DOSE-399944 format. One line per field, with one value per atom (N, C-alpha, C): residue in one letter; x, y, z; atom name. Coordinates in steps of 0.001 Angstrom, whole numbers, padded with zeros to 6 digits. Layout:
residuo (a,...)
x (X,...)
y (Y,...)
z (Z,...)
atomo (CA,...)
This chain:
residuo (m,m,m,k,k,k,i,i,i,a,a,a,k,k,k,f,f,f,q,q,q,k,k,k,s,s,s,h,h,h,n,n,n,l,l,l,n,n,n,d,d,d,k,k,k,l,l,l,n,n,n,r,r,r,i,i,i,k,k,k,t,t,t,e,e,e,d,d,d,w,w,w,v,v,v,f,f,f,s,s,s,e,e,e,t,t,t,n,n,n,q,q,q,m,m,m,r,r,r,s,s,s,y,y,y,y,y,y,k,k,k,y,y,y,y,y,y,p,p,p,n,n,n,n,n,n,k,k,k,l,l,l,f,f,f,s,s,s,k,k,k,r,r,r,d,d,d,s,s,s,s,s,s,y,y,y,s,s,s,k,k,k,i,i,i,t,t,t,n,n,n,p,p,p,n,n,n,q,q,q,y,y,y,v,v,v,e,e,e,f,f,f,l,l,l,t,t,t,e,e,e,y,y,y,y,y,y,y,y,y,d,d,d,n,n,n,k,k,k,d,d,d,s,s,s,i,i,i,k,k,k,e,e,e,i,i,i,r,r,r,n,n,n,l,l,l,g,g,g,r,r,r,v,v,v,s,s,s,c,c,c,e,e,e,k,k,k,d,d,d,f,f,f,k,k,k,l,l,l,r,r,r,g,g,g,k,k,k,a,a,a,k,k,k,f,f,f,e,e,e,y,y,y,l,l,l,k,k,k,k,k,k)
x (000843,000000,000886,000597,001382,000714,001494,000986,001264,000243,000388,001321,002092,002907,001999,002267,001430,002249,001698,002283,001328,001865,001043,001581,000689,001116,000181,000736,-000027,-000259,-001321,-001592,-001856,-000918,-001069,-001610,-002889,-003553,-003743,-003431,-003741,-002504,-002676,-001565,-001002,-001771,-001346,-000672,-000430,000197,-000550,-001862,-002680,-002890,-002959,-003211,-004671,-004899,-006246,-006662,-005736,-006028,-004793,-005053,-004002,-004445,-003547,-003837,-003075,-003800,-003219,-003394,-002312,-002379,-001823,-002718,-002325,-001920,-002588,-002264,-002935,-002769,-003396,-004923,-005457,-006915,-007521,-006728,-007252,-006603,-007437,-006953,-007874,-007357,-008155,-007698,-008621,-008294,-008913,-008124,-008592,-008729,-009849,-010117,-010213,-009617,-009626,-010313,-011146,-011779,-011464,-011335,-010930,-011921,-012033,-012779,-011979,-012608,-011866,-010694,-010749,-009655,-008567,-008551,-007543,-007649,-008679,-008890,-009510,-009133,-009665,-011162,-011962,-013397,-013748,-013226,-013583,-012496,-012515,-011660,-012560,-012552,-013373,-012460,-012634,-011877,-012793,-012400,-013153,-012293,-012775,-012000,-012598,-011736,-012127,-011454,-012221,-011682,-012197,-011296,-011687,-012124,-011830,-012112,-013605,-014266,-015662,-016622,-016514,-017414,-016724,-016569,-015838,-016476,-017736,-018409,-018646,-018094,-018360,-017421,-017993,-017244,-017744,-016844,-017191,-016517,-017299,-016764,-016973,-015987,-016043,-015758,-016523,-016381,-016230,-015186,-014962,-015069,-015973,-016164,-015693,-015038,-014481,-015194,-015645,-016312,-015521,-015357,-014516,-015349,-014868,-015515,-014872,-015301,-014782,-013344,-012763,-011357,-010483,-011030,-010344,-009959,-010681,-010486,-011563,-011208,-012195,-013262,-014524,-015615,-016373,-016299,-017010,-016384,-016318,-015889,-017009,-017491,-018558,-018008,-018343,-017934,-019161,-019120,-020212,-019691,-020601,-020180,-021243,-020790,-021694,-021173,-022032,-021671,-022264,-021906,-022249,-023746,-024575,-026018,-026706,-025977,-026570,-026174,-027075,-026783,-026256,-026683,-026314,-025428,-024628,-023831,-024736,-024450,-025209,-024260,-024752,-023938,-023628,-022350,-021909,-021365,-021064,-020550,-020086,-019996,-019488,-018855,-017957,-017275,-017357,-017791,-017857,-016750,-016153,-015049,-015438,-015187,-015384,-014041,-013695,-012407,-012591,-011723,-011781,-011334,-012066,-011696,-010691,-009726,-008720,-009193)
y (-001176,000000,001236,002160,003376,004485,005170,006301,007567,008411,009631,010617,011323,012404,013607,014413,015577,016711,017913,019094,019567,020047,020491,021833,022786,024074,024489,025180,025655,027152,027602,029022,029315,029987,030338,031760,031873,033158,033908,033345,034049,034241,034971,035315,034113,033054,031879,030826,031157,030234,028920,028992,027807,027671,026458,026229,026573,027430,027792,027037,026901,026157,025371,024289,023506,023262,023476,023188,021941,021001,019748,019685,019450,019290,017908,017009,015646,015539,016268,016353,017619,017888,019082,019001,017800,017630,017283,016939,016569,017426,018206,019108,019050,019462,019471,020636,021214,022248,021845,021961,021680,022993,023151,024345,023923,024699,024393,025518,025144,026111,025700,026686,026444,027059,026429,027008,028191,029073,030195,029745,028531,028048,027321,027524,027003,025514,024850,023442,023383,022366,022200,021908,022679,022447,021593,021975,021208,021295,020273,020236,019868,020711,020454,020243,019141,018831,018991,019865,020072,019610,018630,018123,018610,018703,019217,018372,017917,017110,017684,018020,018589,017528,016265,015210,014913,014670,014228,015378,016449,017577,018786,019880,021023,021608,021376,021943,020924,019749,018699,018827,019102,019137,018020,017403,016430,016924,017120,017695,016756,016729,015966,016903,016781,017646,016776,017021,016317,017332,017086,017986,017304,018073,017564,018213,017398,017889,017436,018342,018100,018140,017450,017550,018691,018885,020004,019788,018619,018361,018456,019009,019173,017852,016794,015514,015369,014761,014566,013600,014023,013129,012585,013294,012813,013400,012583,013025,012665,013667,013439,013618,012669,012728,013010,014104,014497,014556,014476,014520,015133,015610,016196,015830,015254,014973,016055,016049,017166,017423,016401,016602,017037,017091,017493,018924,019621,020991,021041,020115,020120,018929,019111,018001,017028,015749,014714,013902,013457,012664,011319,010997,009746,008770,009268,008411,009235,008596,009303,008312,008817,008009,008741,008038,008599,007971,008761,008305,008371,007309,007268,006925,007657,007466,006768,005829,005091,005986,005904,006681,005880,006561,005891,005690)
z (000000,000000,000000,-000882,-000999,-000194,000618,001393,000606,000455,-000321,000384,-000403,000151,000315,001334,001544,002139,002019,002631,003711,004804,005922,006391,006650,007178,008306,009302,010463,010353,010954,011064,012533,013193,014598,014669,015022,014922,016220,017329,018563,019435,020505,021399,022134,022260,023015,022135,020866,019916,019750,019805,019552,018050,017584,016162,015871,014892,014478,013218,012276,011047,010627,009904,009257,007824,006893,005488,005081,004490,004029,002520,001792,000345,000026,-000353,-000683,-002149,-002978,-004402,-004914,-006189,-006758,-006678,-006688,-006713,-005357,-004357,-003042,-001957,-001277,-000244,000960,002106,003330,004203,004949,005920,007253,008324,009683,010437,011138,011942,013405,014287,015722,016480,017475,018382,019809,020693,022073,023052,024223,025334,025888,026673,027279,028165,028724,029576,028766,027443,026508,026215,026658,026304,024909,024149,022800,022856,022138,022069,020857,019685,018494,017430,016571,015393,014220,013185,011999,010807,010104,008894,007694,006769,005529,004375,003629,002504,001190,000202,-001105,-002174,-003131,-004224,-005537,-006435,-007729,-008731,-008449,-009432,-009545,-008423,-008480,-008751,-008006,-008149,-007524,-008236,-007680,-006420,-006198,-005025,-003920,-004039,-003057,-001862,-000710,000546,001442,002119,003139,004407,005463,006695,007870,008734,009968,011120,012190,013359,014592,015360,016620,017740,018691,019829,021106,021971,023223,024396,025345,026549,027772,028726,029891,031171,032215,033518,034298,035539,036328,036798,036522,036848,035589,034512,033227,032563,032856,032177,031108,030002,028938,029421,029321,029721,028517,027368,026187,024921,023881,022561,021593,020873,019895,018490,017623,016215,015368,014648,013779,012354,011397,010005,009118,007962,006977,005596,004774,003391,002504,001242,000360,000231,000352,000179,001481,002602,003881,004226,004920,005346,006772,007610,009021,009348,010399,010908,011645,011500,012207,013064,014211,015123,014473,014367,013751,014786,015978,017029,018216,019381,020551,021508,022318,023328,024654,025685,027037,027869,028738,029566,031035,031741,033192,033814,034845,035479,036821,037110,038376,039525,040621,041801,042633,043178,043991,045410)
atomo (N,CA,C,N,CA,C,N,CA,C,N,CA,C,N,CA,C,N,CA,C,N,CA,C,N,CA,C,N,CA,C,N,CA,C,N,CA,C,N,CA,C,N,CA,C,N,CA,C,N,CA,C,N,CA,C,N,CA,C,N,CA,C,N,CA,C,N,CA,C,N,CA,C,N,CA,C,N,CA,C,N,CA,C,N,CA,C,N,CA,C,N,CA,C,N,CA,C,N,CA,C,N,CA,C,N,CA,C,N,CA,C,N,CA,C,N,CA,C,N,CA,C,N,CA,C,N,CA,C,N,CA,C,N,CA,C,N,CA,C,N,CA,C,N,CA,C,N,CA,C,N,CA,C,N,CA,C,N,CA,C,N,CA,C,N,CA,C,N,CA,C,N,CA,C,N,CA,C,N,CA,C,N,CA,C,N,CA,C,N,CA,C,N,CA,C,N,CA,C,N,CA,C,N,CA,C,N,CA,C,N,CA,C,N,CA,C,N,CA,C,N,CA,C,N,CA,C,N,CA,C,N,CA,C,N,CA,C,N,CA,C,N,CA,C,N,CA,C,N,CA,C,N,CA,C,N,CA,C,N,CA,C,N,CA,C,N,CA,C,N,CA,C,N,CA,C,N,CA,C,N,CA,C,N,CA,C,N,CA,C,N,CA,C,N,CA,C,N,CA,C,N,CA,C,N,CA,C,N,CA,C,N,CA,C,N,CA,C,N,CA,C,N,CA,C,N,CA,C,N,CA,C,N,CA,C,N,CA,C,N,CA,C,N,CA,C,N,CA,C,N,CA,C,N,CA,C,N,CA,C,N,CA,C)
């Protein structure tokens, strides 16, 4: 299996040097951009991946959104995976994982 070569670039847009966007170029016809959002306490809230392919349809976007939820001890309590295909307008829940931590 051949792994595609790609280029990746970061865009640090805020005072805290957090990644706001990442551009991925897999080939001239396949590209992706990742967007990051943060809670006020600097914890990651969401990551959205938007892919673009010129081969199938110039306007076809497929987007994936991962949301992170934390408890009051700053531990991840839930991760939700949402997705949107080109014919949908809204993101739909595609899966989620809940975390429970053992008490000592």
